[in-house]
C-alpha positions as protocol buffer text, in pm:
chain_id: "A"
residue {
  index: 1
  type: MET
  ca { x: 468 y: -2065 z: -3041 }
}
residue {
  index: 2
  type: ILE
  ca { x: 258 y: -2159 z: -3238 }
}
residue {
  index: 3
  type: SER
  ca { x: 258 y: -2564 z: -3110 }
}
residue {
  index: 4
  type: PHE
  ca { x: 215 y: -2361 z: -2748 }
}
residue {
  index: 5
  type: ILE
  ca { x: -159 y: -2162 z: -2904 }
}
residue {
  index: 6
  type: LEU
  ca { x: -222 y: -2481 z: -3049 }
}
residue {
  index: 7
  type: LYS
  ca { x: -223 y: -2663 z: -2709 }
}
residue {
  index: 8
  type: ARG
  ca { x: -381 y: -2378 z: -2564 }
}
residue {
  index: 9
  type: LEU
  ca { x: -671 y: -2344 z: -2815 }
}
residue {
  index: 10
  type: PHE
  ca { x: -694 y: -2731 z: -2697 }
}
residue {
  index: 11
  type: TYR
  ca { x: -744 y: -2654 z: -2359 }
}
residue {
  index: 12
  type: PHE
  ca { x: -963 y: -2453 z: -2417 }
}
residue {
  index: 13
  type: ILE
  ca { x: -1302 y: -2634 z: -2533 }
}
residue {
  index: 14
  type: PRO
  ca { x: -1225 y: -2846 z: -2125 }
}
residue {
  index: 15
  type: THR
  ca { x: -1184 y: -2524 z: -1990 }
}
residue {
  index: 16
  type: LEU
  ca { x: -1520 y: -2365 z: -2067 }
}
residue {
  index: 17
  type: PHE
  ca { x: -1682 y: -2731 z: -2062 }
}
residue {
  index: 18
  type: LEU
  ca { x: -1580 y: -2703 z: -1663 }
}
residue {
  index: 19
  type: ALA
  ca { x: -1648 y: -2329 z: -1620 }
}
residue {
  index: 20
  type: ALA
  ca { x: -2005 y: -2443 z: -1803 }
}
residue {
  index: 21
  type: PHE
  ca { x: -2074 y: -2666 z: -1552 }
}
residue {
  index: 22
  type: LEU
  ca { x: -1955 y: -2501 z: -1188 }
}
residue {
  index: 23
  type: VAL
  ca { x: -2233 y: -2238 z: -1333 }
}
residue {
  index: 24
  type: PHE
  ca { x: -2458 y: -2394 z: -1443 }
}
residue {
  index: 25
  type: CYS
  ca { x: -2465 y: -2541 z: -1049 }
}
residue {
  index: 26
  type: LEU
  ca { x: -2390 y: -2228 z: -920 }
}
residue {
  index: 27
  type: VAL
  ca { x: -2729 y: -2112 z: -1065 }
}
residue {
  index: 28
  type: HIS
  ca { x: -2959 y: -2303 z: -994 }
}
residue {
  index: 29
  type: LEU
  ca { x: -2840 y: -2268 z: -661 }
}
residue {
  index: 30
  type: ILE
  ca { x: -2994 y: -1860 z: -647 }
}
residue {
  index: 31
  type: PRO
  ca { x: -3260 y: -1880 z: -487 }
}
residue {
  index: 32
  type: GLY
  ca { x: -3653 y: -1859 z: -637 }
}
residue {
  index: 33
  type: ASP
  ca { x: -3818 y: -1979 z: -915 }
}
residue {
  index: 34
  type: PRO
  ca { x: -3841 y: -1881 z: -1224 }
}
residue {
  index: 35
  type: ALA
  ca { x: -4195 y: -1990 z: -1328 }
}
residue {
  index: 36
  type: VAL
  ca { x: -4306 y: -1830 z: -1005 }
}
residue {
  index: 37
  type: VAL
  ca { x: -4088 y: -1488 z: -1054 }
}
residue {
  index: 38
  type: MET
  ca { x: -4296 y: -1527 z: -1389 }
}
residue {
  index: 39
  type: LEU
  ca { x: -4603 y: -1570 z: -1313 }
}
residue {
  index: 40
  type: GLY
  ca { x: -4650 y: -1393 z: -965 }
}
residue {
  index: 41
  type: ASP
  ca { x: -4645 y: -1487 z: -641 }
}
residue {
  index: 42
  type: GLY
  ca { x: -5044 y: -1496 z: -723 }
}
residue {
  index: 43
  type: ALA
  ca { x: -4976 y: -1857 z: -963 }
}
residue {
  index: 44
  type: THR
  ca { x: -5181 y: -2133 z: -799 }
}
residue {
  index: 45
  type: PRO
  ca { x: -4960 y: -2494 z: -822 }
}
residue {
  index: 46
  type: GLU
  ca { x: -5131 y: -2590 z: -1152 }
}
residue {
  index: 47
  type: ASN
  ca { x: -4982 y: -2305 z: -1384 }
}
residue {
  index: 48
  type: VAL
  ca { x: -4626 y: -2328 z: -1203 }
}
residue {
  index: 49
  type: LYS
  ca { x: -4652 y: -2657 z: -1307 }
}
residue {
  index: 50
  type: ALA
  ca { x: -4741 y: -2584 z: -1582 }
}
residue {
  index: 51
  type: LEU
  ca { x: -4484 y: -2321 z: -1723 }
}
residue {
  index: 52
  type: ARG
  ca { x: -4199 y: -2549 z: -1566 }
}
residue {
  index: 53
  type: GLU
  ca { x: -4295 y: -2816 z: -1806 }
}
residue {
  index: 54
  type: ALA
  ca { x: -4300 y: -2565 z: -2063 }
}
residue {
  index: 55
  type: LEU
  ca { x: -3958 y: -2412 z: -1995 }
}
residue {
  index: 56
  type: GLY
  ca { x: -3802 y: -2825 z: -1909 }
}
residue {
  index: 57
  type: LEU
  ca { x: -3709 y: -2683 z: -1557 }
}
residue {
  index: 58
  type: ASP
  ca { x: -3915 y: -2999 z: -1463 }
}
residue {
  index: 59
  type: GLN
  ca { x: -3611 y: -3260 z: -1604 }
}
residue {
  index: 60
  type: PRO
  ca { x: -3369 y: -3344 z: -1363 }
}
residue {
  index: 61
  type: LEU
  ca { x: -3053 y: -3086 z: -1288 }
}
residue {
  index: 62
  type: PRO
  ca { x: -2814 y: -3288 z: -1543 }
}
residue {
  index: 63
  type: VAL
  ca { x: -3053 y: -3379 z: -1853 }
}
residue {
  index: 64
  type: GLN
  ca { x: -3121 y: -2957 z: -1851 }
}
residue {
  index: 65
  type: PHE
  ca { x: -2745 y: -2946 z: -1812 }
}
residue {
  index: 66
  type: GLY
  ca { x: -2706 y: -3178 z: -2112 }
}
residue {
  index: 67
  type: LEU
  ca { x: -2926 y: -3044 z: -2352 }
}
residue {
  index: 68
  type: TRP
  ca { x: -2780 y: -2678 z: -2285 }
}
residue {
  index: 69
  type: VAL
  ca { x: -2463 y: -2881 z: -2406 }
}
residue {
  index: 70
  type: VAL
  ca { x: -2591 y: -3014 z: -2707 }
}
residue {
  index: 71
  type: ARG
  ca { x: -2723 y: -2673 z: -2841 }
}
residue {
  index: 72
  type: ALA
  ca { x: -2409 y: -2455 z: -2705 }
}
residue {
  index: 73
  type: VAL
  ca { x: -2184 y: -2724 z: -2931 }
}
residue {
  index: 74
  type: ARG
  ca { x: -2444 y: -2632 z: -3208 }
}
residue {
  index: 75
  type: GLY
  ca { x: -2383 y: -2209 z: -3149 }
}
residue {
  index: 76
  type: ASP
  ca { x: -2754 y: -2262 z: -2983 }
}
residue {
  index: 77
  type: LEU
  ca { x: -2750 y: -2078 z: -2619 }
}
residue {
  index: 78
  type: GLY
  ca { x: -3124 y: -2110 z: -2598 }
}
residue {
  index: 79
  type: VAL
  ca { x: -3403 y: -1824 z: -2532 }
}
residue {
  index: 80
  type: SER
  ca { x: -3458 y: -1602 z: -2264 }
}
residue {
  index: 81
  type: ILE
  ca { x: -3738 y: -1723 z: -1991 }
}
residue {
  index: 82
  type: HIS
  ca { x: -3793 y: -1379 z: -1963 }
}
residue {
  index: 83
  type: THR
  ca { x: -3818 y: -1173 z: -2260 }
}
residue {
  index: 84
  type: LYS
  ca { x: -3860 y: -1491 z: -2527 }
}
residue {
  index: 85
  type: VAL
  ca { x: -3536 y: -1352 z: -2730 }
}
residue {
  index: 86
  type: PRO
  ca { x: -3235 y: -1575 z: -2871 }
}
residue {
  index: 87
  type: VAL
  ca { x: -2982 y: -1529 z: -2570 }
}
residue {
  index: 88
  type: ALA
  ca { x: -2693 y: -1540 z: -2842 }
}
residue {
  index: 89
  type: GLU
  ca { x: -2906 y: -1206 z: -2983 }
}
residue {
  index: 90
  type: SER
  ca { x: -2923 y: -1021 z: -2667 }
}
residue {
  index: 91
  type: ILE
  ca { x: -2521 y: -1058 z: -2659 }
}
residue {
  index: 92
  type: VAL
  ca { x: -2460 y: -1004 z: -2995 }
}
residue {
  index: 93
  type: GLU
  ca { x: -2606 y: -668 z: -2931 }
}
residue {
  index: 94
  type: ARG
  ca { x: -2501 y: -568 z: -2564 }
}
residue {
  index: 95
  type: PHE
  ca { x: -2174 y: -693 z: -2598 }
}
residue {
  index: 96
  type: PRO
  ca { x: -1972 y: -429 z: -2830 }
}
residue {
  index: 97
  type: VAL
  ca { x: -2135 y: -181 z: -2522 }
}
residue {
  index: 98
  type: THR
  ca { x: -1974 y: -336 z: -2256 }
}
residue {
  index: 99
  type: LEU
  ca { x: -1655 y: -406 z: -2445 }
}
residue {
  index: 100
  type: SER
  ca { x: -1604 y: 0 z: -2500 }
}
residue {
  index: 101
  type: LEU
  ca { x: -1576 y: 40 z: -2163 }
}
residue {
  index: 102
  type: THR
  ca { x: -1426 y: -222 z: -2074 }
}
residue {
  index: 103
  type: VAL
  ca { x: -1152 y: -154 z: -2320 }
}
residue {
  index: 104
  type: LEU
  ca { x: -1161 y: 259 z: -2227 }
}
residue {
  index: 105
  type: ALA
  ca { x: -1103 y: 169 z: -1812 }
}
residue {
  index: 106
  type: MET
  ca { x: -844 y: -69 z: -1948 }
}
residue {
  index: 107
  type: ILE
  ca { x: -618 y: 239 z: -2137 }
}
residue {
  index: 108
  type: PHE
  ca { x: -757 y: 492 z: -1837 }
}
residue {
  index: 109
  type: SER
  ca { x: -608 y: 256 z: -1567 }
}
residue {
  index: 110
  type: LEU
  ca { x: -315 y: 219 z: -1762 }
}
residue {
  index: 111
  type: ILE
  ca { x: -294 y: 570 z: -1815 }
}
residue {
  index: 112
  type: LEU
  ca { x: -288 y: 596 z: -1436 }
}
residue {
  index: 113
  type: ALA
  ca { x: -107 y: 360 z: -1258 }
}
residue {
  index: 114
  type: LEU
  ca { x: 208 y: 300 z: -1509 }
}
residue {
  index: 115
  type: PRO
  ca { x: 352 y: 685 z: -1473 }
}
residue {
  index: 116
  type: SER
  ca { x: 179 y: 668 z: -1059 }
}
residue {
  index: 117
  type: GLY
  ca { x: 408 y: 345 z: -1001 }
}
residue {
  index: 118
  type: CYS
  ca { x: 731 y: 405 z: -1189 }
}
residue {
  index: 119
  type: LEU
  ca { x: 736 y: 744 z: -1008 }
}
residue {
  index: 120
  type: ALA
  ca { x: 673 y: 601 z: -724 }
}
residue {
  index: 121
  type: ALA
  ca { x: 958 y: 364 z: -796 }
}
residue {
  index: 122
  type: VAL
  ca { x: 1195 y: 637 z: -826 }
}
residue {
  index: 123
  type: TYR
  ca { x: 1076 y: 874 z: -516 }
}
residue {
  index: 124
  type: GLN
  ca { x: 1105 y: 565 z: -235 }
}
residue {
  index: 125
  type: ASN
  ca { x: 1045 y: 630 z: 67 }
}
residue {
  index: 126
  type: THR
  ca { x: 938 y: 1025 z: -7 }
}
residue {
  index: 127
  type: GLY
  ca { x: 642 y: 1226 z: -10 }
}
residue {
  index: 128
  type: LYS
  ca { x: 528 y: 1193 z: -346 }
}
residue {
  index: 129
  type: ASP
  ca { x: 599 y: 793 z: -252 }
}
residue {
  index: 130
  type: TYR
  ca { x: 387 y: 795 z: 54 }
}
residue {
  index: 131
  type: LEU
  ca { x: 53 y: 1010 z: -164 }
}
residue {
  index: 132
  type: PHE
  ca { x: 100 y: 737 z: -465 }
}
residue {
  index: 133
  type: MET
  ca { x: 105 y: 462 z: -251 }
}
residue {
  index: 134
  type: LEU
  ca { x: -231 y: 609 z: 29 }
}
residue {
  index: 135
  type: ALA
  ca { x: -432 y: 709 z: -320 }
}
residue {
  index: 136
  type: SER
  ca { x: -342 y: 304 z: -470 }
}
residue {
  index: 137
  type: ILE
  ca { x: -466 y: 198 z: -103 }
}
residue {
  index: 138
  type: LEU
  ca { x: -764 y: 396 z: -141 }
}
residue {
  index: 139
  type: GLY
  ca { x: -863 y: 291 z: -508 }
}
residue {
  index: 140
  type: VAL
  ca { x: -771 y: -112 z: -405 }
}
residue {
  index: 141
  type: SER
  ca { x: -1044 y: -61 z: -102 }
}
residue {
  index: 142
  type: ILE
  ca { x: -1353 y: 158 z: -162 }
}
residue {
  index: 143
  type: PRO
  ca { x: -1622 y: -59 z: -306 }
}
residue {
  index: 144
  type: GLY
  ca { x: -1682 y: -9 z: -666 }
}
residue {
  index: 145
  type: PHE
  ca { x: -2066 y: 85 z: -618 }
}
residue {
  index: 146
  type: TRP
  ca { x: -2024 y: 331 z: -328 }
}
residue {
  index: 147
  type: LEU
  ca { x: -1773 y: 531 z: -576 }
}
residue {
  index: 148
  type: GLY
  ca { x: -1999 y: 513 z: -898 }
}
residue {
  index: 149
  type: LEU
  ca { x: -2270 y: 694 z: -672 }
}
residue {
  index: 150
  type: LEU
  ca { x: -2047 y: 896 z: -521 }
}
residue {
  index: 151
  type: ALA
  ca { x: -1891 y: 1037 z: -912 }
}
residue {
  index: 152
  type: LEU
  ca { x: -2314 y: 1087 z: -1025 }
}
residue {
  index: 153
  type: LEU
  ca { x: -2359 y: 1269 z: -719 }
}
residue {
  index: 154
  type: ILE
  ca { x: -2076 y: 1452 z: -745 }
}
residue {
  index: 155
  type: PHE
  ca { x: -1997 y: 1532 z: -1146 }
}
residue {
  index: 156
  type: SER
  ca { x: -2421 y: 1450 z: -1290 }
}
residue {
  index: 157
  type: VAL
  ca { x: -2560 y: 1577 z: -1015 }
}
residue {
  index: 158
  type: GLU
  ca { x: -2374 y: 1883 z: -818 }
}
residue {
  index: 159
  type: LEU
  ca { x: -2124 y: 1984 z: -1133 }
}
residue {
  index: 160
  type: GLY
  ca { x: -2351 y: 1902 z: -1433 }
}
residue {
  index: 161
  type: TRP
  ca { x: -1992 y: 1796 z: -1605 }
}
residue {
  index: 162
  type: PHE
  ca { x: -2129 y: 1450 z: -1688 }
}
residue {
  index: 163
  type: PRO
  ca { x: -2457 y: 1294 z: -1815 }
}
residue {
  index: 164
  type: SER
  ca { x: -2549 y: 1092 z: -1503 }
}
residue {
  index: 165
  type: THR
  ca { x: -2732 y: 796 z: -1726 }
}
residue {
  index: 166
  type: GLY
  ca { x: -2805 y: 674 z: -2070 }
}
residue {
  index: 167
  type: PHE
  ca { x: -2602 y: 540 z: -2334 }
}
residue {
  index: 168
  type: VAL
  ca { x: -2488 y: 711 z: -2685 }
}
residue {
  index: 169
  type: SER
  ca { x: -2249 y: 424 z: -2956 }
}
residue {
  index: 170
  type: LEU
  ca { x: -1925 y: 599 z: -3016 }
}
residue {
  index: 171
  type: ARG
  ca { x: -2008 y: 545 z: -3408 }
}
residue {
  index: 172
  type: GLU
  ca { x: -2330 y: 791 z: -3385 }
}
residue {
  index: 173
  type: ASP
  ca { x: -2157 y: 1070 z: -3220 }
}
residue {
  index: 174
  type: LEU
  ca { x: -1762 y: 1052 z: -3117 }
}
residue {
  index: 175
  type: TRP
  ca { x: -1798 y: 1335 z: -2857 }
}
residue {
  index: 176
  type: GLN
  ca { x: -2173 y: 1279 z: -2675 }
}
residue {
  index: 177
  type: GLY
  ca { x: -2050 y: 894 z: -2685 }
}
residue {
  index: 178
  type: PHE
  ca { x: -1752 y: 970 z: -2479 }
}
residue {
  index: 179
  type: ARG
  ca { x: -1915 y: 1223 z: -2207 }
}
residue {
  index: 180
  type: PHE
  ca { x: -2153 y: 895 z: -2143 }
}
residue {
  index: 181
  type: LEU
  ca { x: -1877 y: 651 z: -2156 }
}
residue {
  index: 182
  type: LEU
  ca { x: -1629 y: 862 z: -1988 }
}
residue {
  index: 183
  type: LEU
  ca { x: -1788 y: 816 z: -1560 }
}
residue {
  index: 184
  type: PRO
  ca { x: -1782 y: 468 z: -1564 }
}
residue {
  index: 185
  type: ALA
  ca { x: -1535 y: 380 z: -1727 }
}
residue {
  index: 186
  type: THR
  ca { x: -1343 y: 595 z: -1463 }
}
residue {
  index: 187
  type: THR
  ca { x: -1519 y: 448 z: -1200 }
}
residue {
  index: 188
  type: LEU
  ca { x: -1441 y: 51 z: -1316 }
}
residue {
  index: 189
  type: GLY
  ca { x: -1077 y: 109 z: -1398 }
}
residue {
  index: 190
  type: LEU
  ca { x: -972 y: 314 z: -1033 }
}
residue {
  index: 191
  type: HIS
  ca { x: -990 y: -37 z: -838 }
}
residue {
  index: 192
  type: MET
  ca { x: -737 y: -168 z: -1145 }
}
residue {
  index: 193
  type: ALA
  ca { x: -572 y: 156 z: -1175 }
}
residue {
  index: 194
  type: ALA
  ca { x: -452 y: 100 z: -794 }
}
residue {
  index: 195
  type: VAL
  ca { x: -377 y: -253 z: -853 }
}
residue {
  index: 196
  type: VAL
  ca { x: -147 y: -232 z: -1173 }
}
residue {
  index: 197
  type: ALA
  ca { x: 26 y: 65 z: -997 }
}
residue {
  index: 198
  type: ARG
  ca { x: 128 y: -96 z: -660 }
}
residue {
  index: 199
  type: MET
  ca { x: 262 y: -381 z: -910 }
}
residue {
  index: 200
  type: THR
  ca { x: 503 y: -124 z: -1117 }
}
residue {
  index: 201
  type: ARG
  ca { x: 597 y: 16 z: -821 }
}
residue {
  index: 202
  type: SER
  ca { x: 733 y: -288 z: -640 }
}
residue {
  index: 203
  type: SER
  ca { x: 850 y: -427 z: -1021 }
}
residue {
  index: 204
  type: MET
  ca { x: 1041 y: -120 z: -1094 }
}
residue {
  index: 205
  type: LEU
  ca { x: 1232 y: -87 z: -738 }
}
residue {
  index: 206
  type: GLU
  ca { x: 1368 y: -462 z: -894 }
}
residue {
  index: 207
  type: VAL
  ca { x: 1482 y: -316 z: -1155 }
}
residue {
  index: 208
  type: LEU
  ca { x: 1611 y: 31 z: -1027 }
}
residue {
  index: 209
  type: ARG
  ca { x: 1870 y: -151 z: -871 }
}
residue {
  index: 210
  type: GLU
  ca { x: 2055 y: -313 z: -1142 }
}
residue {
  index: 211
  type: GLU
  ca { x: 2336 y: -304 z: -1312 }
}
residue {
  index: 212
  type: TYR
  ca { x: 2264 y: -189 z: -1636 }
}
residue {
  index: 213
  type: VAL
  ca { x: 2003 y: 111 z: -1503 }
}
residue {
  index: 214
  type: THR
  ca { x: 2332 y: 211 z: -1319 }
}
residue {
  index: 215
  type: VAL
  ca { x: 2560 y: 204 z: -1621 }
}
residue {
  index: 216
  type: ALA
  ca { x: 2305 y: 436 z: -1863 }
}
residue {
  index: 217
  type: ARG
  ca { x: 2267 y: 651 z: -1530 }
}
residue {
  index: 218
  type: ALA
  ca { x: 2654 y: 683 z: -1577 }
}
residue {
  index: 219
  type: LYS
  ca { x: 2685 y: 735 z: -1965 }
}
residue {
  index: 220
  type: GLY
  ca { x: 2446 y: 1095 z: -1871 }
}
residue {
  index: 221
  type: LEU
  ca { x: 2106 y: 929 z: -2029 }
}
residue {
  index: 222
  type: SER
  ca { x: 1805 y: 1154 z: -1933 }
}
residue {
  index: 223
  type: GLU
  ca { x: 1610 y: 997 z: -1617 }
}
residue {
  index: 224
  type: VAL
  ca { x: 1293 y: 992 z: -1840 }
}
residue {
  index: 225
  type: ARG
  ca { x: 1502 y: 756 z: -2083 }
}
residue {
  index: 226
  type: VAL
  ca { x: 1675 y: 583 z: -1813 }
}
residue {
  index: 227
  type: VAL
  ca { x: 1278 y: 509 z: -1668 }
}
residue {
  index: 228
  type: TYR
  ca { x: 1090 y: 450 z: -1965 }
}
residue {
  index: 229
  type: LEU
  ca { x: 1302 y: 289 z: -2188 }
}
residue {
  index: 230
  type: HIS
  ca { x: 1537 y: 50 z: -2069 }
}
residue {
  index: 231
  type: ALA
  ca { x: 1405 y: 38 z: -1640 }
}
residue {
  index: 232
  type: LEU
  ca { x: 1046 y: -21 z: -1726 }
}
residue {
  index: 233
  type: ARG
  ca { x: 1030 y: -249 z: -2023 }
}
residue {
  index: 234
  type: ASN
  ca { x: 1192 y: -534 z: -1826 }
}
residue {
  index: 235
  type: ALA
  ca { x: 990 y: -464 z: -1545 }
}
residue {
  index: 236
  type: LEU
  ca { x: 654 y: -510 z: -1735 }
}
residue {
  index: 237
  type: VAL
  ca { x: 628 y: -880 z: -1750 }
}
residue {
  index: 238
  type: PRO
  ca { x: 514 y: -917 z: -1415 }
}
residue {
  index: 239
  type: ILE
  ca { x: 264 y: -574 z: -1461 }
}
residue {
  index: 240
  type: VAL
  ca { x: 132 y: -742 z: -1786 }
}
residue {
  index: 241
  type: THR
  ca { x: 5 y: -1120 z: -1585 }
}
residue {
  index: 242
  type: VAL
  ca { x: -192 y: -860 z: -1331 }
}
residue {
  index: 243
  type: ILE
  ca { x: -331 y: -677 z: -1672 }
}
residue {
  index: 244
  type: GLY
  ca { x: -466 y: -974 z: -1803 }
}
residue {
  index: 245
  type: PHE
  ca { x: -574 y: -1124 z: -1471 }
}
residue {
  index: 246
  type: ASN
  ca { x: -783 y: -845 z: -1418 }
}
residue {
  index: 247
  type: PHE
  ca { x: -933 y: -789 z: -1758 }
}
residue {
  index: 248
  type: GLY
  ca { x: -1183 y: -1040 z: -1643 }
}
residue {
  index: 249
  type: PHE
  ca { x: -1249 y: -837 z: -1334 }
}
residue {
  index: 250
  type: LEU
  ca { x: -1311 y: -566 z: -1561 }
}
residue {
  index: 251
  type: LEU
  ca { x: -1597 y: -760 z: -1733 }
}
residue {
  index: 252
  type: ALA
  ca { x: -1708 y: -911 z: -1404 }
}
residue {
  index: 253
  type: GLY
  ca { x: -1711 y: -596 z: -1234 }
}
residue {
  index: 254
  type: SER
  ca { x: -1920 y: -407 z: -1535 }
}
residue {
  index: 255
  type: ALA
  ca { x: -2216 y: -566 z: -1401 }
}
residue {
  index: 256
  type: PHE
  ca { x: -2255 y: -296 z: -1138 }
}
residue {
  index: 257
  type: VAL
  ca { x: -2118 y: -33 z: -1271 }
}
residue {
  index: 258
  type: GLU
  ca { x: -2410 y: -76 z: -1605 }
}
residue {
  index: 259
  type: THR
  ca { x: -2623 y: -118 z: -1381 }
}
residue {
  index: 260
  type: ILE
  ca { x: -2578 y: 260 z: -1168 }
}
residue {
  index: 261
  type: PHE
  ca { x: -2518 y: 368 z: -1459 }
}
residue {
  index: 262
  type: SER
  ca { x: -2815 y: 216 z: -1687 }
}
residue {
  index: 263
  type: TRP
  ca { x: -2545 y: 66 z: -1915 }
}
residue {
  index: 264
  type: PRO
  ca { x: -2703 y: -138 z: -2168 }
}
residue {
  index: 265
  type: GLY
  ca { x: -2446 y: -386 z: -2206 }
}
residue {
  index: 266
  type: ILE
  ca { x: -2422 y: -752 z: -2052 }
}
residue {
  index: 267
  type: GLY
  ca { x: -2341 y: -621 z: -1704 }
}
residue {
  index: 268
  type: ARG
  ca { x: -2663 y: -530 z: -1691 }
}
residue {
  index: 269
  type: LEU
  ca { x: -2829 y: -764 z: -1869 }
}
residue {
  index: 270
  type: LEU
  ca { x: -2675 y: -976 z: -1615 }
}
residue {
  index: 271
  type: TYR
  ca { x: -2794 y: -839 z: -1308 }
}
residue {
  index: 272
  type: ASP
  ca { x: -3164 y: -843 z: -1497 }
}
residue {
  index: 273
  type: SER
  ca { x: -3126 y: -1208 z: -1580 }
}
residue {
  index: 274
  type: MET
  ca { x: -3031 y: -1331 z: -1222 }
}
residue {
  index: 275
  type: SER
  ca { x: -3346 y: -1071 z: -1087 }
}
residue {
  index: 276
  type: ALA
  ca { x: -3561 y: -1270 z: -1314 }
}
residue {
  index: 277
  type: ARG
  ca { x: -3398 y: -1639 z: -1218 }
}
residue {
  index: 278
  type: ASP
  ca { x: -3398 y: -1591 z: -1638 }
}
residue {
  index: 279
  type: TYR
  ca { x: -3144 y: -1952 z: -1591 }
}
residue {
  index: 280
  type: PRO
  ca { x: -3061 y: -1954 z: -2001 }
}
residue {
  index: 281
  type: VAL
  ca { x: -2982 y: -1588 z: -2032 }
}
residue {
  index: 282
  type: ILE
  ca { x: -2721 y: -1630 z: -1751 }
}
residue {
  index: 283
  type: MET
  ca { x: -2578 y: -1898 z: -1885 }
}
residue {
  index: 284
  type: GLY
  ca { x: -2518 y: -1751 z: -2240 }
}
residue {
  index: 285
  type: ILE
  ca { x: -2291 y: -1471 z: -2082 }
}
residue {
  index: 286
  type: PHE
  ca { x: -2083 y: -1631 z: -1798 }
}
residue {
  index: 287
  type: LEU
  ca { x: -1952 y: -1848 z: -2090 }
}
residue {
  index: 288
  type: VAL
  ca { x: -1926 y: -1548 z: -2276 }
}
residue {
  index: 289
  type: VAL
  ca { x: -1668 y: -1393 z: -2000 }
}
residue {
  index: 290
  type: CYS
  ca { x: -1520 y: -1719 z: -1907 }
}
residue {
  index: 291
  type: ALA
  ca { x: -1397 y: -1764 z: -2316 }
}
residue {
  index: 292
  type: GLY
  ca { x: -1321 y: -1380 z: -2262 }
}
residue {
  index: 293
  type: VAL
  ca { x: -1112 y: -1472 z: -1952 }
}
residue {
  index: 294
  type: ILE
  ca { x: -921 y: -1765 z: -2089 }
}
residue {
  index: 295
  type: PHE
  ca { x: -829 y: -1588 z: -2437 }
}
residue {
  index: 296
  type: ALA
  ca { x: -696 y: -1312 z: -2242 }
}
residue {
  index: 297
  type: ASN
  ca { x: -474 y: -1546 z: -2068 }
}
residue {
  index: 298
  type: LEU
  ca { x: -365 y: -1678 z: -2369 }
}
residue {
  index: 299
  type: LEU
  ca { x: -283 y: -1320 z: -2543 }
}
residue {
  index: 300
  type: THR
  ca { x: -62 y: -1293 z: -2201 }
}
residue {
  index: 301
  type: ASP
  ca { x: 127 y: -1585 z: -2180 }
}
residue {
  index: 302
  type: ILE
  ca { x: 206 y: -1452 z: -2561 }
}
residue {
  index: 303
  type: ALA
  ca { x: 320 y: -1077 z: -2482 }
}
residue {
  index: 304
  type: TYR
  ca { x: 554 y: -1218 z: -2205 }
}
residue {
  index: 305
  type: ALA
  ca { x: 806 y: -1408 z: -2551 }
}
residue {
  index: 306
  type: TYR
  ca { x: 773 y: -1017 z: -2713 }
}
residue {
  index: 307
  type: LEU
  ca { x: 882 y: -853 z: -2363 }
}
residue {
  index: 308
  type: ASP
  ca { x: 1123 y: -1123 z: -2232 }
}
residue {
  index: 309
  type: PRO
  ca { x: 1389 y: -1278 z: -2486 }
}
residue {
  index: 310
  type: ARG
  ca { x: 1435 y: -1558 z: -2221 }
}
residue {
  index: 311
  type: VAL
  ca { x: 1115 y: -1639 z: -2253 }
}
residue {
  index: 312
  type: ARG
  ca { x: 1074 y: -1935 z: -2503 }
}
residue {
  index: 313
  type: TYR
  ca { x: 790 y: -2181 z: -2580 }
}
residue {
  index: 314
  type: GLU
  ca { x: 858 y: -2536 z: -2702 }
}
């Protein structure tokens, strides 16, 4: 296990480098010039040229990428073109906000998805099964931004149950922070809940046909113990794979949720930075997100060995 973890950590750096290179190329394909965005459409060509030279944007792209890599290795992600604030400082300030949103969205999705998937498998081809699967199809199909706007309209504007926008830290006020966090976390987690529910149903259907489940029922064990203590444990490996894979989508998907709910996380920062063509901030955020996805995949692989004793990493 230790050798496997060290090997994965060894591949961590080249994977990040490749991801950074691809993101750098894609970022510079975004239409618009940061200098023109900063100076406005009425800026003279001379002013634009001078600002591009000051920002280092006049150099060839390979040179710009090489300089960025050298600084990133030293822990310097550069300075925001728009706000003049160090990128690392902005990310460190906003990342805990996005992380709390992502973790609560994942917890919500698992609380909703695991029991739904198990019940759909137990009551296969019944009305309950069709109801759960219809809800999961809707959860996958409905666009997240539309769902967020609908949630704002119903639960904030019409019913007034939750604040419409803003943020309160959980450390400052636990109850108010939870009220501000619940609606965006629910909006973010519904898509993942639908995907995990469908995977749980499929995996549970295979496990429930196994002989040891029949033996457990024959011994007189309650259906709850058979399903949740015996069957679910052995069905978790593919489910964990989907959960680990979707963690990256939660981080990336936080951009539209944070924009809709005015949530001050890295997703909102990414949206504002893309609008301002702020290349250093965009690169820094994508680097952090890629690192989070790679780390989540590593934890997923490690979890396999604990969920399934047959899995061994040499």
